[in-house]
C-alpha positions as CSV (number, residue, x, y, z in Angstrom):
1,M,-46.0,16.0,-29.6
2,K,-43.8,17.3,-32.4
3,R,-41.5,18.7,-29.8
4,H,-41.1,15.4,-28.0
5,V,-40.3,13.6,-31.3
6,T,-37.7,16.3,-32.1
7,I,-36.1,16.0,-28.6
8,L,-36.1,12.2,-28.8
9,S,-34.5,12.3,-32.3
10,L,-31.8,14.6,-31.0
11,I,-31.0,12.4,-28.1
12,L,-30.8,9.3,-30.3
13,I,-28.5,11.1,-32.8
14,V,-26.2,12.2,-29.9
15,L,-26.1,8.7,-28.4
16,F,-25.4,6.9,-31.7
17,T,-22.7,9.4,-32.9
18,S,-20.9,9.3,-29.5
19,C,-20.7,5.5,-29.4
20,R,-18.9,4.8,-32.6
21,K,-15.5,3.1,-32.8
22,D,-12.4,5.4,-32.7
23,E,-10.7,4.9,-36.1
24,T,-7.4,6.7,-35.2
25,A,-4.3,4.7,-35.9
26,T,-2.3,3.4,-33.0
27,P,1.5,2.8,-33.2
28,D,2.6,-0.8,-33.5
29,Q,3.4,-2.2,-30.1
30,P,6.6,-4.4,-29.9
31,A,5.9,-8.0,-29.4
32,T,6.0,-9.3,-25.9
33,P,9.0,-11.6,-25.4
34,T,8.2,-15.2,-24.6
35,N,11.5,-16.1,-22.9
36,I,14.5,-14.3,-21.4
37,S,16.7,-14.8,-24.5
38,D,14.2,-12.6,-26.5
39,L,14.8,-9.6,-24.3
40,K,16.8,-6.8,-25.9
41,A,18.5,-4.2,-23.6
42,P,20.0,-0.9,-24.7
43,S,23.8,-0.9,-25.1
44,G,25.5,0.1,-21.9
45,F,22.7,-1.3,-19.7
46,S,24.0,-3.1,-16.6
47,W,22.0,-6.1,-15.4
48,S,23.9,-6.1,-12.1
49,T,21.9,-5.2,-9.0
50,S,25.1,-4.9,-6.9
51,Q,28.3,-3.0,-7.0
52,S,31.8,-3.7,-5.6
53,V,33.1,-1.0,-3.3
54,T,36.6,-0.7,-2.0
55,I,36.8,0.6,1.6
56,E,40.0,2.4,2.4
57,V,40.6,3.5,6.0
58,T,43.8,5.4,7.0
59,G,44.8,4.7,10.6
60,L,46.0,7.3,13.1
61,K,49.6,6.2,13.9
62,S,50.3,6.2,17.6
63,N,51.9,3.9,20.3
64,I,48.6,3.5,22.1
65,P,46.4,0.7,20.8
66,F,42.7,1.7,20.5
67,V,40.5,-1.2,19.4
68,R,36.8,-0.9,18.7
69,T,34.3,-2.4,16.3
70,L,34.4,-0.8,12.9
71,S,31.1,-1.1,11.0
72,F,29.7,0.2,7.7
73,I,25.9,0.4,7.6
74,A,23.5,1.0,4.8
75,A,20.6,3.6,5.1
76,D,18.2,0.7,5.8
77,G,20.2,-0.4,8.8
78,T,21.9,-3.4,7.1
79,I,25.4,-3.9,8.3
80,V,27.5,-4.5,5.1
81,F,30.9,-4.8,6.8
82,Q,32.0,-5.2,10.5
83,Q,35.2,-6.2,12.2
84,T,37.3,-5.4,15.2
85,H,39.8,-2.7,14.2
86,N,42.8,-1.0,15.8
87,I,42.8,2.8,15.1
88,N,46.6,2.6,14.4
89,D,46.1,0.2,11.4
90,D,45.2,1.0,7.8
91,L,42.4,-1.1,6.3
92,T,41.5,-2.0,2.7
93,A,38.5,-4.3,2.0
94,V,36.2,-5.0,-0.9
95,I,32.5,-5.4,-0.2
96,S,29.5,-5.9,-2.4
97,I,26.5,-3.6,-1.8
98,P,23.2,-2.9,-3.7
99,S,23.7,-0.7,-6.8
100,E,21.4,2.0,-5.6
101,V,23.4,2.6,-2.4
102,S,25.4,5.9,-2.7
103,Q,26.6,6.3,0.9
104,L,27.3,4.3,4.0
105,R,27.5,5.2,7.7
106,M,30.8,4.3,9.3
107,K,30.8,3.6,13.0
108,F,33.9,3.2,15.1
109,G,33.1,3.1,18.8
110,Q,31.2,6.3,19.5
111,L,32.3,7.9,16.2
112,S,29.7,7.9,13.5
113,T,29.9,9.6,10.1
114,D,28.2,9.2,6.7
115,L,30.6,8.6,3.8
116,P,29.7,8.8,0.1
117,V,30.6,6.0,-2.3
118,V,32.5,7.7,-5.2
119,N,33.6,5.7,-8.3
120,G,33.4,2.4,-6.4
121,K,35.5,3.7,-3.4
122,L,34.7,4.7,0.1
123,T,37.6,6.4,2.0
124,Y,38.0,7.7,5.5
125,S,41.0,8.8,7.5
126,F,41.3,8.9,11.3
127,I,44.0,11.5,10.9
128,P,42.4,14.9,11.8
129,V,42.4,17.6,9.1
130,D,44.2,20.8,10.0
131,N,42.0,23.7,8.9
132,G,44.7,26.3,10.0
133,E,42.6,27.6,12.9
């Protein structure tokens, strides 16, 4: 019987000591803003969810017109720019795309290539590059 009382006492001591309130200090939490004017953003933070990109396409000068649909497409399949274009002509256009987009796919007829957006510009030239081969 003494043994049961001792075991029961130990169990009760363990239960009551493990269920006490944690007294450690917690850091002060900032107050939750109640309206939009109370929000404070770090300096340099951009609230914009879009970016302006300048498309510059250099045409291939020739006497033969070659007209096809020129498209710029985001990774999710959204066409962000599309028009009929003559390969002989240069093109400059400004478009607005989501801020997180860092490259677009350019399609001209059967030609398709991925182009990076660098410093708000996307450039392509139809003039072939001579690698000296």
